[in-house]
Every structure is written in structure tokens, then in C-alpha cells.
BAFI-3210 file (N, C-alpha, C; in Angstrom, 3 decimals, decimal comma, padded with zeros to 6 digits):
// residues 79
n [1|2|3|4|5|6|7|8|9|10|11|12|13|14|15|16|17|18|19|20|21|22|23|24|25|26|27|28|29|30|31|32|33|34|35|36|37|38|39|40|41|42|43|44|45|46|47|48|49|50|51|52|53|54|55|56|57|58|59|60|61|62|63|64|65|66|67|68|69|70|71|72|73|74|75|76|77|78|79]
n.u [007,253|004,849|003,688|000,793|001,696|-000,568|000,777|002,629|002,536|002,818|005,139|008,521|008,263|010,576|011,178|009,660|008,398|006,987|004,758|002,323|-000,671|-003,335|-005,775|-005,815|-006,651|-005,057|-005,573|-006,969|-006,934|-004,791|-004,233|-005,227|-003,066|-000,398|-001,793|-002,284|000,159|002,024|000,604|-000,860|-003,084|-002,641|-003,599|-004,606|-005,148|-007,333|-006,277|-006,132|-003,139|-000,436|001,722|005,089|005,986|009,225|011,206|010,417|007,530|007,138|004,982|002,544|000,451|-002,450|-002,576|-004,276|-004,606|-003,809|-002,411|-002,047|-001,298|-000,215|-001,111|-002,353|-004,654|-004,945|-004,371|-004,110|-004,242|-003,059|-005,433]
n.v [012,235|010,941|007,601|006,130|003,498|001,154|-000,678|000,363|003,646|006,794|007,116|007,624|007,559|006,639|003,608|002,245|000,211|000,306|-001,506|-000,989|-000,523|-001,860|-002,915|-004,642|-008,107|-011,205|-013,226|-016,224|-017,717|-017,971|-016,734|-014,027|-013,104|-011,616|-009,315|-008,816|-008,885|-006,724|-004,822|-001,645|000,569|004,093|005,975|009,165|010,996|009,692|006,299|003,339|001,056|-001,271|-001,502|-002,111|-002,533|-002,568|-001,717|-001,769|-003,313|-004,821|-005,693|-005,946|-003,626|-001,369|001,123|004,556|006,496|010,108|010,163|012,544|014,958|013,135|012,935|011,441|009,162|007,290|004,032|000,029|-003,006|-005,793|-008,372]
n.w [004,667|007,172|008,491|009,231|011,914|013,083|015,209|015,851|015,741|014,700|012,067|010,144|006,850|005,742|007,069|006,127|003,124|000,108|-001,285|-003,365|-005,370|-003,444|-004,665|-007,173|-007,602|-007,355|-010,221|-011,326|-014,158|-016,334|-018,682|-017,771|-016,533|-017,067|-017,379|-014,718|-013,573|-015,091|-016,298|-015,019|-013,600|-013,170|-010,932|-010,105|-007,294|-004,107|-002,509|-002,046|-000,823|-000,663|002,291|003,771|007,242|007,385|009,474|011,680|013,297|011,809|009,903|007,329|005,826|004,856|003,621|003,390|001,272|-000,326|-003,420|-004,930|-003,227|-000,653|001,751|004,116|005,056|007,112|008,049|008,201|009,424|007,232|006,059]
ca.u [005,404|004,649|002,776|000,458|001,234|-001,391|001,147|003,827|002,262|003,293|006,681|008,755|008,004|011,864|010,671|008,393|008,467|006,227|004,401|001,727|-002,332|-004,083|-007,156|-005,865|-006,639|-004,286|-006,206|-007,027|-006,389|-003,255|-004,789|-005,333|-002,022|000,044|-002,000|-002,240|001,724|002,291|-000,507|-000,957|-003,387|-002,037|-004,731|-004,372|-006,136|-006,876|-005,692|-005,082|-001,870|000,173|003,038|005,572|007,157|010,436|012,338|009,337|007,096|007,181|003,845|002,057|-000,507|-003,077|-002,461|-005,131|-003,088|-004,129|-001,106|-001,827|-001,293|000,796|-001,731|-002,654|-006,028|-005,514|-003,638|-004,630|-003,491|-003,722|-006,636]
ca.v [011,461|010,096|006,729|005,908|002,219|000,315|-000,921|001,326|004,338|007,539|006,554|008,157|006,526|005,529|002,918|001,768|-000,378|000,166|-002,229|-000,553|-000,754|-002,826|-003,204|-005,728|-009,699|-012,188|-013,997|-017,837|-018,000|-017,738|-015,165|-012,576|-012,958|-010,946|-007,977|-008,782|-008,181|-005,550|-003,760|-001,174|001,351|005,273|006,827|010,639|010,707|009,034|004,978|002,148|001,131|-001,886|-000,900|-003,250|-001,770|-002,872|-001,425|-001,606|-004,212|-005,762|-006,445|-005,472|-002,663|-001,168|002,739|005,295|007,855|010,707|010,349|013,996|015,391|012,444|013,282|009,935|008,942|006,580|002,579|-001,058|-004,302|-006,587|-009,229]
ca.w [005,090|008,088|008,068|010,859|011,962|013,726|016,269|016,747|015,857|013,907|011,593|008,910|005,735|005,197|007,886|005,364|002,036|-000,745|-002,426|-004,512|-005,167|-002,542|-005,191|-007,645|-007,226|-008,415|-011,189|-011,762|-015,479|-016,721|-019,629|-017,014|-015,261|-017,516|-017,194|-013,398|-013,420|-015,961|-016,504|-013,860|-013,482|-012,082|-010,374|-009,085|-005,662|-003,099|-002,996|-000,886|-001,118|000,991|002,707|004,925|007,792|007,235|010,106|012,648|013,498|010,519|009,721|006,301|006,356|003,969|003,630|002,678|000,868|-001,519|-004,453|-005,368|-002,061|-000,187|002,356|004,775|005,775|007,841|008,120|009,189|009,352|006,044|006,459]
c.u [005,500|003,613|002,576|000,728|000,576|-000,546|002,163|003,537|002,740|005,155|007,043|008,476|009,133|012,105|010,051|008,581|007,193|005,890|003,611|000,175|-002,538|-005,051|-006,808|-005,965|-005,701|-006,011|-006,071|-006,860|-005,183|-003,389|-004,627|-004,152|-001,457|-000,333|-001,812|-000,813|002,397|001,516|-001,077|-001,837|-002,657|-002,897|-003,778|-005,579|-005,802|-006,805|-005,466|-004,456|-001,255|001,457|003,644|006,589|008,781|011,247|011,660|008,668|006,956|005,910|003,248|001,003|-000,954|-002,967|-003,232|-004,610|-003,638|-002,679|-001,089|-001,000|-000,114|-000,209|-002,344|-003,782|-006,241|-004,381|-004,693|-004,019|-004,379|-004,992|-005,577]
c.v [010,803|009,156|006,148|004,331|001,640|-000,351|-000,251|002,929|005,295|007,365|007,260|007,078|006,235|004,370|001,844|000,881|-000,339|-000,516|-001,804|-000,470|-001,746|-003,334|-004,275|-006,991|-010,419|-013,306|-015,585|-018,243|-017,366|-016,134|-013,831|-012,356|-012,122|-009,034|-007,361|-008,075|-006,816|-004,596|-003,416|000,252|003,049|006,051|007,996|010,546|009,851|006,964|004,601|001,398|000,299|-001,464|-002,019|-002,254|-002,874|-002,795|-000,861|-003,046|-005,508|-006,719|-005,289|-004,476|-002,457|000,279|003,367|006,587|008,480|010,921|011,590|014,721|014,316|012,322|011,658|010,113|008,376|004,772|001,622|-002,101|-004,918|-007,956|-010,633]
c.w [005,989|008,023|009,477|011,311|013,210|015,322|017,115|016,598|014,774|013,567|010,336|007,827|005,034|006,032|007,021|003,690|001,581|-001,624|-003,794|-004,098|-004,481|-003,613|-006,000|-006,905|-007,856|-009,478|-011,053|-012,638|-015,732|-018,138|-018,948|-016,118|-015,436|-017,356|-015,555|-012,940|-013,942|-016,141|-015,079|-014,129|-012,608|-011,991|-009,840|-008,103|-004,944|-003,468|-001,730|-001,031|000,110|000,531|003,941|006,212|008,514|008,614|011,414|013,405|012,811|010,266|008,199|006,474|004,718|004,344|003,209|002,863|-000,478|-002,435|-004,901|-004,123|-000,996|001,289|003,202|005,350|006,911|007,396|009,223|008,474|008,188|006,432|005,630]
res [x|x|x|x|x|x|x|x|x|x|x|x|x|x|x|x|x|x|x|x|x|x|x|x|x|x|x|x|x|x|x|x|x|x|x|x|x|x|x|x|x|x|x|x|x|x|x|x|x|x|x|x|x|x|x|x|x|x|x|x|x|x|x|x|x|x|x|x|x|x|x|x|x|x|x|x|x|x|x]
***
């Protein structure tokens, strides 16, 4: 799988570290923190994911990827 890094261009996925779904937001209350850490959906289809370019520019990015086909639809730096 090739990931388009905004700085380095098209790179092999082995250069990156996968973090997971980019959608969850850290909750402010302790009651919801357990679900935030341990309970996650596993959707099939397009989703936004966090990836870290560990062997390249060392930037975090959000990659739009289809989890069924692994097709990459783009990448952008995190904010």
C-alpha cells in the first residue's frame, strides 16, 4: 500500500505508524473516558485515519482510506 505524504510524496506504508480512527474526540468527563479508550467501532468502508510518518518527515497526517479495498483517497497534515 502506498500513502501520499504531503511533504515526501508517495511512500510505502512500512514507513508509517498506524494510530487508528481519526474521528473520536477525547471526552472531558471521566465517565465517557473508558469508552473513548476501549470501545471503538470497526467500520467497513471509507474512513479517516491517523498515520505517523516515522521513517520520513515525522509528521502526523489524516489519511482517507477505504478499509475494504485499502484504496487511498488522499492525505492531509493534522491540525
